[in-house]
C-alpha positions in Angstrom: -4.2 -22.9 12.0 -2.0 -21.5 9.3 1.2 -20.8 11.2 3.5 -21.9 8.3 1.5 -20.4 5.5 4.1 -17.7 4.6 6.8 -20.3 4.0 4.3 -22.5 2.1 3.2 -19.6 -0.1 6.7 -18.4 -1.0 7.7 -21.9 -1.9 5.2 -22.2 -4.6 5.8 -21.6 -8.3 3.5 -19.6 -9.2 -17.9 11.1 -9.9 -16.1 11.6 -7.0 -17.2 13.6 -4.0 -15.9 17.2 -4.2 -12.5 17.7 -2.8 -12.7 19.4 0.5 -10.9 22.7 0.5 -7.1 22.5 1.1 -7.0 26.1 -0.1 -9.6 28.1 1.7 -9.4 25.9 4.8 -6.0 27.0 5.6 -6.8 30.6 6.2 -8.1 31.8 9.6 -10.9 29.6 10.4 -10.6 26.1 8.6 -14.3 26.0 7.7 -13.5 24.5 4.3 -11.5 21.5 5.4 -13.0 18.2 6.2 -12.4 18.1 9.9 -12.8 14.7 11.6 -12.6 14.6 15.4 -9.8 13.0 17.4 -10.4 9.3 17.5 -14.0 8.3 18.3 -15.5 11.4 19.9 -18.8 9.7 20.6 -17.3 6.7 22.4 -17.0 7.6 26.0 -16.3 4.0 27.2 -13.1 2.1 26.5 -12.0 -1.3 27.6 -10.1 -1.3 30.8 -8.0 -4.3 30.0 -7.3 -3.3 26.4 -8.9 -6.3 24.8 -12.3 -4.8 24.2 -14.3 -7.7 25.7 -17.1 -5.4 27.0 -16.4 -2.2 25.0 -19.2 -0.6 22.9 -18.6 -0.2 19.2 -16.5 2.8 18.2 -19.6 4.5 16.7 -21.1 4.7 20.1 -24.3 2.8 19.3 -24.0 0.6 22.3 -23.4 -2.6 20.3 -20.9 -4.8 22.1 -17.8 -5.4 20.0 -15.9 -8.0 21.9 -16.2 -10.5 19.0 -14.4 -8.1 16.7 -11.0 -8.6 18.4 -8.5 -11.1 17.2 -7.1 -12.7 14.2 -4.0 -12.1 12.0 -4.4 -9.8 9.1 -2.4 -11.0 6.1 -1.9 -9.2 2.8 0.8 -8.3 0.3 2.0 -5.2 2.1 2.8 -3.0 -1.0 0.4 -4.8 -3.3 2.0 -5.9 -6.6 5.1 -3.9 -5.8 5.8 -5.6 -2.5 9.4 -6.3 -1.6 12.1 -5.9 1.0 12.7 -2.4 2.1 16.4 -1.2 2.0 16.0 0.0 5.5 13.4 0.3 8.2 14.5 3.9 8.9 12.2 6.1 6.7 14.3 9.2 6.9 17.3 7.8 5.1 15.6 6.5 2.0 12.8 7.9 -0.1 11.6 4.6 -1.5 8.0 3.6 -0.9 9.4 0.4 0.5 10.8 2.3 3.5 7.8 4.5 4.0 5.0 1.8 4.0 6.2 -0.1 7.1 6.6 3.2 9.0 2.8 3.6 9.0 2.4 0.7 11.3 4.6 1.6 14.2 5.1 5.3 14.0 2.6 8.2 14.3 2.2 11.7 12.8 0.7 14.9 14.1 -2.4 14.3 12.0 -3.6 11.4 10.0 -6.0 10.9 7.1 -9.4 9.5 7.8 -11.3 6.8 5.9 -15.1 6.2 6.1 -18.4 6.0 4.3 -18.6 9.8 4.1 -15.1 10.3 2.7 -14.0 9.8 -0.9 -11.3 7.2 -1.4 -9.0 9.8 -3.0 -9.8 12.6 -0.6 -6.5 13.5 1.2 -7.9 16.5 3.0 -10.2 14.5 5.4 -8.0 14.6 8.4 -8.1 13.8 12.1 -5.7 14.1 15.0 -3.1 11.3 15.3 -0.9 12.1 18.3 -2.8 15.4 18.5 -6.2 15.8 20.1 -7.6 17.1 16.9 -7.0 19.8 14.3 -4.7 22.7 15.2 -5.8 26.1 16.1 -4.9 28.7 13.5 -4.7 32.2 15.0 -3.4 33.6 11.6 -2.4 32.4 8.2 1.1 31.3 9.3 0.6 29.9 12.8 -0.6 26.5 13.8 -1.0 25.4 17.4 -1.1 21.6 17.9 -2.3 20.1 21.2 -0.9 16.6 21.9 -3.1 13.9 23.5 -2.0 13.4 27.1 -2.1 9.6 26.8 0.4 9.0 24.0 3.1 6.6 25.2 5.9 5.0 23.3 5.9 1.3 22.9 6.7 -0.7 26.0 10.2 -1.8 24.8 13.7 -0.5 25.3 14.9 2.1 25.3 11.6 4.0 25.6 9.9 1.5 27.9 6.4 3.0 27.5 7.2 6.5 28.6 4.9 9.4 27.7 5.5 11.4 24.6 5.8 15.2 25.1 5.9 18.2 22.8 9.7 18.3 23.4 10.0 14.8 21.9 8.2 16.0 18.7 10.5 19.0 18.4 13.6 16.9 18.9 12.4 14.4 16.3 11.8 17.3 13.8 15.4 18.5 14.3 16.6 15.0 13.6 14.4 14.8 10.5 15.9 18.1 9.2 19.5 16.7 9.6 18.8 13.3 8.1 15.9 13.3 5.6 16.2 13.9 1.9 12.8 15.6 2.2 14.2 18.1 4.8 14.5 20.9 2.2 10.8 20.7 1.5 10.0 21.3 5.2 12.7 24.0 5.8 11.4 26.0 2.8 7.9 26.1 4.4 8.5 26.0 8.2 10.2 28.9 10.0 10.1 27.3 13.4 8.6 24.5 15.5 8.7 24.9 19.3 7.2 23.3 22.4 5.4 26.0 24.3 4.4 23.7 27.1 4.5 19.9 27.8 1.8 19.1 25.3 1.6 22.1 23.0 3.6 22.7 19.8 3.5 25.9 17.8 4.5 25.8 14.1 5.2 29.1 12.4 5.5 29.2 8.6 7.7 31.4 6.5 4.6 32.5 4.6 1.0 31.3 4.0 1.2 27.8 2.6 -2.1 26.4 1.4 -1.5 22.6 1.7 0.4 22.6 5.0 -2.0 20.3 6.9 -2.3 17.7 4.1 1.3 17.9 2.9 3.5 18.5 6.0 1.5 17.7 9.1 0.0 14.4 8.0 2.0 13.1 5.0 2.9 9.4 5.3 6.4 10.0 3.8 7.6 12.9 5.9 7.8 13.7 9.5 7.4 10.3 11.3 7.6 10.9 15.0 10.5 8.6 15.8 12.2 8.8 19.2 15.7 10.3 18.8 17.0 7.8 21.3 16.6 5.0 18.8 18.1 7.2 16.0 21.2 8.0 18.0 21.7 4.4 19.0 21.0 3.0 15.5 18.2 0.8 16.8 15.9 2.5 14.4 17.5 0.5 11.6 16.3 -2.9 12.8 14.0 -2.6 15.8 11.7 0.4 15.5 10.0 1.9 18.5 7.1 4.3 18.1 3.7 5.2 19.3 1.6 3.6 16.5 -1.1 1.0 16.7 1.2 -1.9 16.1 4.4 -3.0 17.7 7.2 -4.1 15.3 7.9 -7.8 15.8 10.1 -9.2 13.1 11.3 -8.9 9.5 11.7 -12.1 7.6 13.6 -11.0 4.5 11.7 -11.9 1.3 8.8 -13.3 3.3 7.0 -10.8 5.6 7.3 -7.9 8.1 5.3 -8.7 11.2 3.6 -6.6 13.9 1.6 -7.3 17.0 -1.3 -5.2 18.4 -0.2 -2.3 20.7 -2.2 -2.9 23.9 -1.5 0.7 25.0 -2.4 2.6 21.9 -3.8 6.0 22.6 -7.2 5.1 21.1 -7.7 2.3 23.6 -10.4 0.3 21.7 -8.2 0.1 18.6 -6.9 -1.7 16.6 -8.9 -4.9 16.4 -6.4 -7.3 14.8 -4.0 -9.1 17.1 -1.3 -9.3 14.5 -0.5 -8.1 11.0 1.7 -10.0 8.6 2.7 -7.9 5.7 3.8 -10.2 2.9 6.7 -9.2 0.7 5.5 -11.3 -2.2 4.6 -9.4 -5.4 4.2 -12.0 -8.2 0.6 -11.6 -9.5 -0.2 -15.3 -9.7 0.9 -15.9 -6.1 -1.1 -13.0 -4.9 -4.2 -14.3 -6.8 -3.7 -17.8 -5.4 -3.3 -16.4 -1.9 -6.6 -14.5 -2.2 -8.4 -17.5 -3.6 -7.1 -19.8 -0.9 -8.0 -17.3 1.9 -4.3 -17.0 2.8 -4.5 -13.3 1.9 -7.4 -11.3 3.3 -7.0 -8.4 0.9 -4.6 -7.0 -1.7 -3.9 -3.9 -3.7 -3.9 -4.9 -7.3 -3.8 -3.1 -10.7 -5.7 -2.7 -13.9 -3.3 -5.1 -15.6 -4.7 -8.1 -13.7 -8.3 -6.8 -13.3 -10.0 -9.2 -15.8 -8.1 -12.2 -14.4 -9.0 -11.2 -10.8 -12.7 -10.9 -11.7 -12.7 -14.4 -13.1 -10.8 -16.0 -10.2 -11.8 -14.2 -7.0 -14.9 -14.6 -4.8 -17.6 -12.4 -6.3 -18.9 -11.8 -2.7 -15.7 -9.9 -2.0 -15.3 -6.1 -2.5 -13.5 -4.1 -5.2 -12.2 -0.7 -4.3 -11.5 1.7 -7.2 -9.2 4.7 -6.9 -7.1 7.1 -8.9 -3.6 6.2 -9.9 -1.3 8.0 -7.4 2.0 6.9 -8.8 2.7 9.8 -11.1 5.3 8.6 -13.6 7.1 10.0 -16.6 10.2 10.1 -18.8 12.7 12.4 -17.2 16.0 13.9 -18.3 19.5 15.1 -17.7 19.5 18.3 -19.7 23.3 18.5 -20.1 23.9 15.2 -21.9 23.8 14.2 -25.6 24.7 17.7 -26.8 21.9 19.2 -24.8 19.2 17.8 -27.1 16.7 17.4 -24.2 16.9 21.1 -23.5 15.0 21.7 -26.7 11.3 21.5 -25.8 10.5 20.3 -29.4 12.4 17.1 -28.6 10.5 16.5 -25.4 7.2 17.3 -27.2 8.1 14.9 -29.9 8.8 12.2 -27.3 5.3 12.8 -25.8 3.6 12.7 -29.2 5.3 9.4 -29.9 3.5 7.7 -27.1 0.4 5.8 -28.1 -1.3 6.3 -24.7 -4.6 4.8 -25.7 -3.0 1.6 -26.9 -1.0 1.2 -23.8 -4.1 1.7 -21.7 -6.0 -0.9 -23.7 -3.4 -3.5 -22.6 -2.7 -2.4 -19.0 -6.0 -1.1 -17.7 -8.8 -3.7 -17.5 -10.8 -1.4 -15.2 -11.3 1.1 -18.0 -11.1 3.8 -15.3 -7.6 5.1 -16.1 -6.5 8.3 -17.8 -3.4 10.1 -18.8 -1.1 11.8 -16.3 -1.0 15.6 -16.6 2.5 17.3 -16.4 2.7 17.1 -12.6 -0.7 15.8 -11.5 -1.7 12.2 -10.8 -5.3 11.2 -11.6 -6.2 10.8 -7.9 -5.6 14.5 -7.3 -9.3 15.5 -7.5 -10.3 18.3 -8.1 -6.8 19.6 -9.1 -6.3 17.0 -11.8 -7.2 18.1 -15.4 -7.3 15.4 -18.0 -5.3 16.1 -21.1 -8.1 14.2 -23.0 -10.7 16.8 -22.1 -11.7 19.7 -24.3 -11.2 22.0 -21.3 -7.4 21.3 -21.5 -7.0 23.6 -24.4 -4.7 23.5 -27.4 -1.7 22.2 -25.5 -3.6 18.9 -25.0 -2.3 18.1 -28.5 1.1 17.3 -27.1 -0.4 14.3 -25.3 -2.0 12.9 -28.5 -0.3 10.2 -30.5 0.8 12.0 -33.7 3.8 10.3 -35.4 3.8 12.8 -38.3 4.0 15.8 -36.0 6.5 14.1 -33.7 8.8 13.3 -36.7 8.5 16.9 -38.0 9.5 18.3 -34.5 12.4 16.0 -34.4 13.6 16.9 -37.9 13.4 20.6 -37.0 15.3 20.1 -33.8 17.9 17.4 -34.7 17.8 17.1 -38.5 16.9 13.9 -40.3 19.1 11.6 -38.2 17.4 8.7 -36.5 17.1 9.7 -32.9 18.7 7.2 -30.5 17.4 6.9 -27.0 18.6 4.7 -24.1 15.9 4.2 -21.5 16.9 3.3 -18.0 14.1 1.9 -15.8 13.6 -0.6 -13.0 11.6 -3.8 -12.8 13.1 -5.8 -9.9 11.0 -3.6 -7.5 8.2 -2.2 -9.7 7.1 -5.6 -11.0 5.8 -7.3 -14.1 3.0 -4.7 -14.8 5.7 -2.0 -14.8 7.9 -4.1 -17.1 5.1 -4.5 -19.5 4.4 -0.8 -19.4 8.1 0.1 -20.2 8.1 -2.4 -23.1 4.9 -1.0 -24.6 6.2 2.6 -24.3 9.4 1.6 -25.9 7.6 -0.2 -28.8 5.4 2.9 -29.3 8.6 5.1 -29.7 10.1 2.6 -32.1 7.1 2.7 -34.3 7.6 6.4 -34.7 11.2 6.0 -35.7 13.2 6.3 -32.4 16.1 3.9 -32.1 15.3 2.6 -28.6 17.5 0.6 -26.1 15.7 -0.4 -23.0 17.9 -1.2 -20.0 17.0 -2.2 -16.4 18.9 -1.0 -13.4 18.9 -2.6 -10.0 16.5 -0.8 -7.7 19.0 0.3 -5.0 21.3 1.9 -7.7 18.3 3.2 -9.6 16.7 5.1 -6.7 20.0 6.7 -5.7 21.1 7.8 -9.2 18.8 7.7 -12.2 15.8 8.6 -10.1 17.5 11.7 -8.9 18.4 12.9 -12.4 21.9 11.4 -12.4 21.6 10.1 -15.9 24.7 9.5 -18.0 22.9 8.6 -21.2 19.4 8.8 -22.6 16.4 9.2 -20.2 15.0 7.8 -17.0 11.6 6.2 -16.9 9.4 5.3 -14.0 7.2 6.5 -11.1 8.4 9.8 -9.7 6.3 9.9 -6.6 4.2 7.2 -5.0 1.6 8.9 -2.9 1.2 12.6 -3.5 -1.5 14.2 -1.3 -1.6 17.5 -3.1 -0.2 18.8 -6.4 2.5 20.7 -4.4 4.0 17.3 -3.4 4.9 16.6 -7.0 5.8 20.2 -7.8 8.0 20.9 -4.8 9.7 17.5 -4.5 10.0 16.3 -8.1 10.2 19.4 -10.2 11.1 22.6 -8.4 14.8 23.6 -9.0 15.1 24.2 -5.2 14.4 20.6 -4.3 17.2 18.4 -3.3 15.6 15.4 -5.0 14.1 16.8 -8.2 13.9 14.1 -10.8 15.7 15.9 -13.6 19.4 16.7 -13.9 21.8 19.2 -15.4 21.3 22.8 -16.2 17.7 24.0 -15.8 15.8 24.5 -19.0 15.0 28.0 -20.2 11.4 27.7 -18.9 12.5 26.7 -15.4 12.3 30.2 -14.0 8.7 30.4 -15.0 7.9 26.9 -13.6 9.5 27.8 -10.3 7.5 31.0 -10.2 4.2 29.1 -10.7 5.2 26.5 -8.0 5.7 29.3 -5.5 2.5 31.1 -6.4 0.1 28.1 -6.3 1.0 27.3 -2.7 0.3 30.9 -1.5 -3.3 30.8 -2.8 -5.6 30.2 0.2 -8.9 30.5 -1.6 -9.9 26.9 -2.7 -11.5 27.7 -6.0 -8.9 30.2 -7.0 -6.1 27.6 -6.3 -7.9 24.9 -8.2 -8.2 27.1 -11.3 -4.6 28.3 -11.0 -3.4 24.7 -10.9 -5.5 23.8 -13.9 -3.9 26.7 -15.8 -0.5 25.5 -14.7 -1.1 22.1 -16.2 -2.2 23.6 -19.5 1.0 25.8 -19.6 3.4 23.1 -18.5 2.1 20.7 -21.1 4.0 22.9 -23.6 7.3 22.8 -21.6 7.2 19.0 -20.9 9.8 19.3 -18.1 9.0 15.6 -17.7 6.9 13.6 -20.2 4.1 11.7 -18.4 2.8 8.4 -19.5 -0.5 6.6 -19.2 -2.2 6.2 -15.8 -3.9 2.8 -15.5 -6.8 2.5 -13.1 -5.9 1.2 -9.7 -8.1 -1.0 -7.4 -7.9 -3.3 -4.4 -9.8 -6.4 -3.5 -10.9 -7.6 -0.1 -12.3 -11.1 0.8 -15.9 -11.2 2.2 -14.8 -11.7 5.8 -13.2 -8.2 5.9 -15.5 -5.9 7.9 -15.7 -2.1 8.0 -12.9 -1.8 5.5 -12.8 1.7 3.9 -9.9 1.7 1.4 -7.7 4.8 1.3 -5.5 5.6 -1.5 -1.7 6.0 -0.9 1.0 4.8 1.5 -1.2 5.4 4.6 -3.8 2.8 3.7 -2.4 0.6 6.5 -3.4 3.1 9.1 -6.5 4.7 7.7 -8.1 1.5 6.3 -6.8 -1.2 8.7 -7.0 0.6 12.0 -10.8 0.4 12.3 -11.5 -2.8 10.3 -12.0 -6.3 11.7 -12.8 -9.9 10.7 -16.0 -11.8 11.0 -16.1 -14.2 14.0 -15.8 -17.2 11.7 -12.6 -15.8 10.2 -11.1 -15.1 13.6 -11.8 -18.6 14.7 -9.7 -19.9 11.8 -6.6 -18.5 13.4 
């Protein structure tokens, strides 16, 4: 028994498969999208008592799976960036800390799917969540979603296990529009959402929108289906009630967030774990010690600790490698410091002052990392185009470390004065690996001749000010989005001038009209190959503008101890649903609890 293990731990000192067609799939027909059925289509027998004692395996092969049930899954909930969320209400705060917990107790219309046949970075492999399956698409702007008829809210006040209806979904959407900082991204795309009968929802778009299913209908940082009763009463802040696979139990600040298995989940045989304890510990050595001791079953890690992990962890465990989804950059208020950041030569010089290869040598033990492109994270296959590739074209030079050219651009733009730069970043939430990254980037700029002052801002203040482009001096530095599922996520949320949360401030740069034009155009392209090529061309062009200046993308990976079974890691915030929902422990590990 390890009932006190959280307290003990916190007291210590210590080629990818081809992307499946977001573009062409969204025209009439959906033939290009990876469609996964609703739940386990082949499994026609479910446990009557909810404990799965006599139920066949979800794959329908007749194998009894009663010994898969049980045990407490324990892991650092946000990997090396784990920590207390500012709120349990995901609409009111954009931070990843508020979005991750929502995956456990809330549902979406659709959800991502993880399995042997799906690439770890493929965000287009979808299945029905509260919906029976994928929507009908009578035309390019209409989606008809059919709800499952066995979706019930958790059996706790004020919902008391009542059935979810289409009207509930529409009411939630209206609450989302009035409260979420992501509302503008939805209103710009969706003309209307209406309940046409008790279990049917019709969504009508303003115009064809290629990534609608992967960006709006299934994103794990958007429309969580939260009962409005709990929003109106304020219960949503401290005692969430949803329809998801786990029931919220407790939040022990600084220690863990805890959930119990939902016995009335709408896929009756799932989940297998009795309980999930999501640790809020982030310090790498404590994570490593927890994995070695068996106190943690798995953990999301980073390339910065890869070599150490390979030396310390059980070689019979499994490593999962995936693209870096935390697109990050230097970003600007274009009105400050005499408007110097409005001059693209200054932004280009900043980019050419970054020794990306040297930073990667220190931070990426996996050797699988790359450089972020102007708006595309390395997990966005096949949209991502590496600035290191010859195919990138002549604007790839703006990513190369070139002190002489950087100095020449600065002299032409600012004269011979030593350029001063105050960098505002965060480390109390992003962790030691991020701190090391910020220090290496600052040192690289200093070597070229920038006079650098690196300052750290408390996370709550940072995310509500600097992160949103409210910069009084210098530049912001850090991740701009944590789990983009399509290039449009980064473009529409972080860069478009119409976004309420774009990560730059002040008067738009001269090139902003052109950037907005390209953002609008790429999402109208329904042909998959055509959209991929267009987004490649966008990256090449936007490398000249450097609206934000991306830094190095270290390789990401996760580790699972040998007793984890049927674990298929999924990149992004929704890993807790896609990867944990259908995984289980060996009988020996269950017995330890």
